[in-house]
C-alpha positions in Angstrom: 9.6 66.0 -31.7 8.8 62.2 -31.5 11.6 60.0 -32.7 11.3 56.8 -34.8 13.5 54.1 -33.3 14.2 50.5 -34.4 15.7 48.5 -31.6 17.0 44.9 -32.0 17.8 42.8 -28.9 18.3 39.2 -28.1 16.7 39.7 -24.7 13.9 41.7 -23.1 12.2 41.7 -19.8 9.7 40.2 -19.0 9.7 37.9 -22.1 13.3 36.6 -22.3 16.0 37.3 -19.8 19.5 36.0 -19.1 21.1 39.2 -17.9 21.0 43.0 -17.7 20.5 43.4 -21.4 16.9 42.3 -20.9 16.2 45.0 -18.3 17.6 47.8 -20.4 15.7 46.7 -23.5 12.4 46.5 -21.6 13.0 49.9 -20.0 13.9 51.6 -23.2 10.7 50.4 -24.8 8.5 51.2 -21.8 9.8 54.6 -21.1 10.5 55.8 -24.7 6.9 54.8 -25.7 5.5 56.6 -22.6 7.4 59.7 -23.7 5.7 59.6 -27.1 8.4 58.1 -29.2 7.7 55.4 -31.9 10.0 52.6 -30.8 9.7 49.2 -32.4 11.7 46.4 -30.8 12.4 43.1 -32.5 13.0 40.1 -30.3 13.5 36.4 -31.1 10.3 34.4 -30.6 11.9 31.9 -28.3 9.8 28.8 -27.6 10.5 29.4 -23.9 8.5 32.7 -23.9 5.3 32.0 -21.9 2.6 33.5 -24.3 -0.5 32.5 -22.4 -2.3 35.5 -21.1 -0.4 38.0 -23.3 -2.2 40.4 -25.6 -0.7 39.3 -29.0 -1.7 39.5 -32.6 -0.2 38.0 -35.8 1.0 40.7 -38.3 -0.8 39.5 -41.4 1.7 41.0 -43.9 4.7 39.6 -42.0 3.9 35.8 -42.3 6.3 33.3 -43.9 8.8 36.0 -44.9 11.8 34.5 -46.7 15.3 35.3 -45.8 18.6 33.8 -47.0 21.7 33.5 -44.9 24.6 32.3 -47.0 23.4 29.2 -48.8 20.5 28.5 -46.4 16.9 29.6 -46.8 14.6 30.3 -43.8 11.2 31.8 -43.2 9.9 33.8 -40.3 6.6 35.1 -39.2 5.9 38.0 -36.8 3.4 38.6 -34.0 3.1 41.8 -32.0 2.8 41.5 -28.3 1.9 44.2 -25.7 4.5 44.9 -23.1 2.6 44.3 -19.8 1.9 47.5 -17.9 2.6 49.6 -21.0 1.0 50.9 -24.1 4.0 49.6 -26.1 4.0 46.6 -28.4 7.1 44.6 -29.4 7.6 42.3 -32.4 8.4 38.6 -31.9 10.3 37.0 -34.8 9.0 33.4 -35.0 11.3 30.9 -36.7 11.1 27.5 -35.1 14.2 26.3 -36.9 16.2 28.9 -35.0 14.3 29.7 -31.8 12.5 26.4 -30.8 15.4 25.4 -28.5 15.4 24.7 -24.7 17.5 27.8 -23.8 17.9 31.4 -25.0 21.5 30.8 -25.8 23.2 27.6 -27.0 26.5 26.1 -27.9 25.2 25.0 -31.2 27.4 25.6 -34.3 24.7 27.9 -35.9 24.3 30.1 -32.8 25.6 33.2 -34.6 23.2 32.5 -37.5 20.2 32.7 -35.1 21.0 36.3 -34.5 21.9 37.1 -38.1 18.3 36.1 -38.9 17.0 38.3 -36.2 18.9 41.3 -37.6 17.8 40.6 -41.1 14.3 40.3 -39.9 14.4 43.7 -38.3 15.4 45.3 -41.6 12.9 43.3 -43.6 10.1 44.2 -41.2 10.9 47.9 -41.4 10.8 47.6 -45.2 7.4 45.9 -45.3 6.0 48.3 -42.7 7.3 51.3 -44.6 9.0 52.3 -41.3 11.9 54.7 -41.8 13.8 54.7 -38.4 15.9 57.7 -37.5 17.7 55.5 -35.0 18.8 51.9 -35.4 19.7 50.7 -31.8 21.7 47.5 -31.6 22.6 45.6 -28.5 25.7 43.4 -27.9 27.3 41.0 -30.3 24.0 39.4 -31.4 23.0 42.4 -33.5 26.4 44.1 -34.0 26.4 43.5 -37.8 23.5 45.9 -38.3 25.5 49.1 -38.5 27.7 47.5 -41.2 24.7 46.2 -43.0 23.1 49.7 -42.9 26.1 50.9 -44.9 26.3 47.9 -47.2 23.6 45.3 -47.7 20.7 47.7 -47.1 22.3 50.8 -48.4 20.3 50.7 -51.6 17.0 51.3 -49.8 16.2 55.0 -49.5 14.0 54.1 -46.5 17.2 53.9 -44.5 19.0 56.9 -46.0 18.7 59.0 -42.9 19.0 56.2 -40.3 21.8 56.5 -37.8 23.1 53.6 -35.8 23.7 53.2 -32.0 25.7 50.2 -30.7 25.3 49.5 -27.0 27.8 47.3 -25.1 26.2 45.6 -22.2 29.0 43.2 -21.5 32.2 43.2 -23.6 33.1 39.7 -22.4 30.7 38.3 -25.1 31.8 39.1 -28.6 30.4 36.7 -31.1 33.6 35.4 -32.7 33.1 33.1 -35.7 35.4 31.5 -38.2 36.4 33.5 -41.3 34.5 30.9 -43.4 31.2 32.6 -42.2 32.2 35.8 -44.0 29.8 35.1 -46.8 26.9 34.7 -44.4 27.7 37.9 -42.5 28.0 40.1 -45.5 25.5 38.4 -47.9 27.4 39.5 -51.1 28.8 42.8 -49.9 32.5 43.3 -50.3 34.8 41.3 -48.0 37.0 44.4 -47.7 34.5 45.8 -45.3 35.5 43.2 -42.7 38.4 43.8 -40.2 41.3 42.5 -42.3 43.8 41.6 -39.6 41.3 39.3 -37.9 40.2 37.9 -41.2 43.8 36.9 -42.0 43.9 35.3 -38.5 40.9 33.2 -39.6 38.2 34.8 -37.5 35.5 37.5 -37.5 34.6 39.3 -34.4 31.0 40.5 -34.8 31.0 42.9 -31.8 34.2 44.6 -33.2 32.3 45.4 -36.4 29.5 47.0 -34.5 32.1 49.2 -32.7 33.8 50.0 -36.1 30.7 51.0 -38.0 28.1 52.4 -35.6 27.6 56.1 -35.6 27.4 56.2 -31.8 28.7 53.7 -29.2 27.2 53.5 -25.7 27.7 51.4 -22.7 25.9 51.1 -19.4 27.9 53.3 -17.1 30.5 56.1 -17.4 33.1 54.2 -15.5 32.7 51.1 -17.7 33.1 53.3 -20.8 36.5 54.4 -19.4 37.5 50.9 -18.2 36.9 49.1 -21.5 39.4 51.3 -23.2 42.2 49.6 -21.1 43.9 46.3 -21.6 42.6 45.1 -18.3 38.9 45.4 -19.2 38.8 45.8 -23.0 38.9 42.0 -23.7 41.0 42.6 -26.8 38.8 45.4 -28.2 40.4 48.3 -26.4 42.3 49.5 -29.5 39.1 49.9 -31.4 37.4 51.6 -28.5 40.3 54.0 -27.9 40.2 54.9 -31.6 36.5 55.7 -31.2 36.6 57.3 -27.8 35.0 60.5 -29.1 32.0 58.5 -30.1 31.7 56.4 -26.9 29.2 57.4 -24.2 28.5 55.8 -20.9 24.9 56.1 -19.7 24.2 54.5 -16.3 21.2 52.1 -16.4 18.1 53.1 -14.5 15.9 51.2 -12.1 12.2 50.4 -12.6 10.8 51.6 -9.3 7.4 50.3 -10.1 8.9 46.9 -9.7 11.7 47.6 -7.2 10.5 49.8 -4.3 9.7 48.7 -0.8 6.8 51.2 -0.7 4.9 49.2 -3.4 6.7 45.8 -3.7 4.0 43.2 -4.6 6.0 40.4 -2.9 6.0 42.0 0.5 3.2 41.7 3.0 3.9 45.2 4.4 5.6 48.2 2.8 8.0 50.7 4.1 10.0 53.8 3.3 12.8 55.7 5.0 10.5 56.7 7.9 9.3 53.1 8.6 12.5 51.2 9.2 10.7 49.3 12.0 8.7 47.6 9.2 11.9 46.5 7.5 13.2 45.1 10.9 10.0 43.1 11.2 10.3 41.7 7.7 13.8 40.6 8.5 12.6 38.6 11.5 9.9 36.9 9.4 12.5 36.1 6.7 15.0 34.7 9.2 12.3 32.4 10.5 11.3 31.4 7.0 14.9 30.5 6.1 15.7 28.8 9.4 18.4 31.3 10.3 18.9 32.2 13.9 18.0 35.7 15.1 20.1 37.6 17.6 20.3 41.2 18.8 22.3 43.4 16.4 23.2 40.4 14.2 23.2 41.6 10.6 21.9 39.7 7.6 24.1 39.8 4.5 22.3 39.1 1.2 23.5 38.1 -2.3 21.4 37.6 -5.5 23.7 36.9 -8.4 24.8 34.8 -11.3 27.5 32.6 -9.7 30.4 33.5 -12.0 34.0 34.5 -11.6 33.2 37.9 -13.0 31.1 38.5 -10.0 34.0 38.1 -7.5 33.1 34.7 -6.1 36.6 33.4 -6.2 37.4 36.0 -3.5 34.7 34.8 -1.3 35.9 31.2 -1.3 38.8 32.4 0.7 37.2 35.3 2.7 33.8 34.0 3.8 34.8 30.9 5.9 37.3 33.0 7.9 34.7 35.8 8.4 32.0 33.4 9.5 34.4 31.9 12.0 35.3 35.2 13.6 32.4 37.6 13.1 28.7 37.4 14.0 26.4 37.7 10.9 23.9 35.6 8.8 24.2 35.1 5.1 21.4 34.5 2.5 22.5 33.7 -1.1 20.3 33.2 -4.2 21.9 32.2 -7.5 23.0 29.6 -9.9 26.0 29.3 -12.2 29.5 27.8 -12.3 29.6 24.4 -10.5 32.5 25.3 -8.1 30.6 28.2 -6.6 27.3 26.3 -6.3 29.3 23.6 -4.4 31.0 26.2 -2.3 27.8 27.7 -1.0 26.2 24.3 -0.6 29.1 23.3 1.7 29.1 26.7 3.5 25.4 26.1 4.3 26.1 22.7 5.6 29.0 23.9 7.8 27.0 26.8 9.3 23.5 25.6 9.9 21.3 28.4 11.2 23.6 31.1 9.9 23.9 30.4 6.1 21.1 29.9 3.6 21.7 29.0 0.0 19.1 28.6 -2.7 20.5 27.3 -6.0 18.4 28.7 -8.7 16.3 31.9 -9.1 13.1 33.2 -7.7 11.6 36.7 -8.2 9.9 36.5 -4.8 13.0 35.4 -3.0 15.1 38.1 -4.7 12.7 40.8 -3.5 12.7 39.4 0.0 16.5 39.3 0.2 16.6 43.0 -0.9 14.0 44.0 1.7 15.1 41.9 4.7 18.9 42.1 4.5 20.9 44.7 6.2 23.9 44.4 3.8 24.1 43.4 0.1 27.4 42.0 -1.2 28.7 42.6 -4.8 32.5 42.0 -4.9 32.6 42.0 -8.8 35.8 41.8 -10.7 34.1 44.0 -13.3 30.5 45.2 -13.5 29.3 47.1 -16.6 26.4 48.6 -14.6 24.8 46.3 -12.0 21.3 46.8 -10.8 21.2 45.1 -7.4 23.3 47.8 -5.7 20.7 50.4 -6.8 17.8 48.2 -5.7 19.6 47.8 -2.3 19.9 51.5 -1.8 16.1 52.0 -2.3 15.4 49.1 0.2 17.7 50.5 2.9 20.1 47.6 2.4 23.6 48.9 2.5 25.7 47.8 -0.6 29.2 46.5 -0.2 30.8 46.8 -3.6 34.1 46.9 -5.4 34.9 50.3 -7.0 34.4 49.3 -10.7 32.0 50.1 -13.5 28.5 51.0 -12.6 29.1 50.1 -8.9 31.6 53.0 -8.7 29.1 55.3 -10.4 26.1 54.5 -8.2 27.6 54.0 -4.6 29.6 56.5 -2.6 31.8 55.3 0.3 30.3 56.3 3.7 32.3 58.8 5.7 31.5 58.5 9.4 32.9 61.9 10.2 30.8 63.8 7.7 27.8 61.4 7.5 28.0 61.4 3.7 28.0 58.4 1.5 25.6 55.5 0.6 27.6 52.3 0.9 30.9 50.5 1.5 33.5 50.4 -1.4 36.8 48.6 -1.7 39.4 49.0 -4.4 41.7 46.1 -4.8 40.5 42.8 -6.2 41.8 40.4 -3.5 40.7 38.6 -0.4 42.2 41.2 2.0 40.2 44.0 0.5 36.9 42.3 0.4 37.4 41.0 4.0 38.2 44.6 5.1 35.0 45.9 3.4 32.8 43.3 5.0 34.4 43.8 8.4 34.1 47.5 8.2 30.4 47.2 7.3 29.8 44.8 10.3 31.5 47.4 12.6 29.4 50.2 11.2 26.2 48.2 11.8 26.9 48.3 15.5 26.9 52.1 15.5 23.2 52.8 15.5 23.3 56.5 14.7 25.8 56.2 11.9 24.0 53.2 10.5 20.7 54.9 10.4 22.2 57.9 8.6 23.9 55.6 6.0 20.6 53.7 5.4 18.6 56.9 4.9 21.3 58.4 2.6 20.9 55.4 0.3 17.1 55.4 0.4 17.1 59.1 -0.8 18.9 58.2 -4.0 17.1 58.4 -7.3 18.2 56.1 -10.2 14.8 56.0 -11.9 14.6 55.4 -15.7 12.5 58.5 -16.0 15.8 60.4 -15.4 18.2 58.1 -17.3 16.0 57.7 -20.4 16.5 61.4 -21.1 20.2 60.8 -21.7 19.3 58.3 -24.5 16.8 60.8 -26.0 19.4 63.5 -26.1 21.9 61.2 -27.8 19.3 60.1 -30.3 18.4 63.7 -31.1 21.9 64.7 -31.7 22.4 61.8 -34.2 19.1 62.5 -35.9 19.9 66.1 -36.7 20.1 66.6 -40.5 
């Protein structure tokens, strides 16, 4: 039976992306719509969205819709846009006062208000469409007030009488904490007693916590991360709420869009390959080394990284580990990313100190990201914590062996290789320190010299299937359980 789903998200691939939230939102729409479900996703109409060439139409009855947030009045208009490569359409909420800014996210004092407007707009659009969703799917702090609003501000409307809410945590490190003075804006006249009283007395309101308190179902993006965030180490102050709701918390590993990330069809590669054509991969590596100005040598592996340069991703470990490894071991390194200044400076200096062995591109490029996955022998992800991660799953498909820390989705998608049995898909390390990451990289470099074991390891990884076609069924099953009368 087809489901009716209202989804609200601050990001969605390919329109607006800052992290993994965008990939999940885009996949949910694409694959749920292909499976016959009526999913309507509402996204801010950021001015940075490139609209030229998109199939898009204004929604005539959703123009200049008024909405009040606290004492402030706004208007928004809606246009529907086809998701490229899909039959699905999504809804862009256009409100220049809120979304005509240079970046998706800002440090502006009204940042929280931008997403309160998005959440109100989703409810108001459903009302004007006469769309009665069985599932209201909210994502991260930006839309975390929606489950509470479903039980308060919009409770009067019979349209939502059977709507059940899902709150997905993509990264618990971002929580949407605002001053208590914003309570009137967040509740729009509903009783202040609905807010978390202890935090209110402390002078703050944590928007994400309210999503965790009021949603019918909580999900996050890997089984291991669902367990980790119930601990003080990873819960970022919300572990008490999550432990209290552990029976309603479900970890669903993100999937991979293999139409986009598969060396057999990759549009960025001049030649394609699968597990039986590893010679093509070797040839692409030689082309890539020449392109980057890296020196080729017999059995010299290429280690790749594509990442946001942030402490969460484990780069503080590499500041200590990589210089020593480059001084004592034979490998090349290609890094693509941007982020915290100290890490950008570190890789810039590393490239200068090791010409012909280290390449660093500060920024992002889809083409370069695909080439690094295809041409590298190893892919390094030493994350402190990783809710899901996608690059390790991309790497497996491309025959690029992942070196990862055993945390979150990395632990759920990579199995440590056992030379004796020939089982496993990558290299895992446990402790978050320089010694552990240096051991993992060194062990991987040693394995690379064992041709038979290395080929087995590569082919094990390429045989894995993390497709969204499989993972989306977990969401459907969860939705169906909630939607039962």
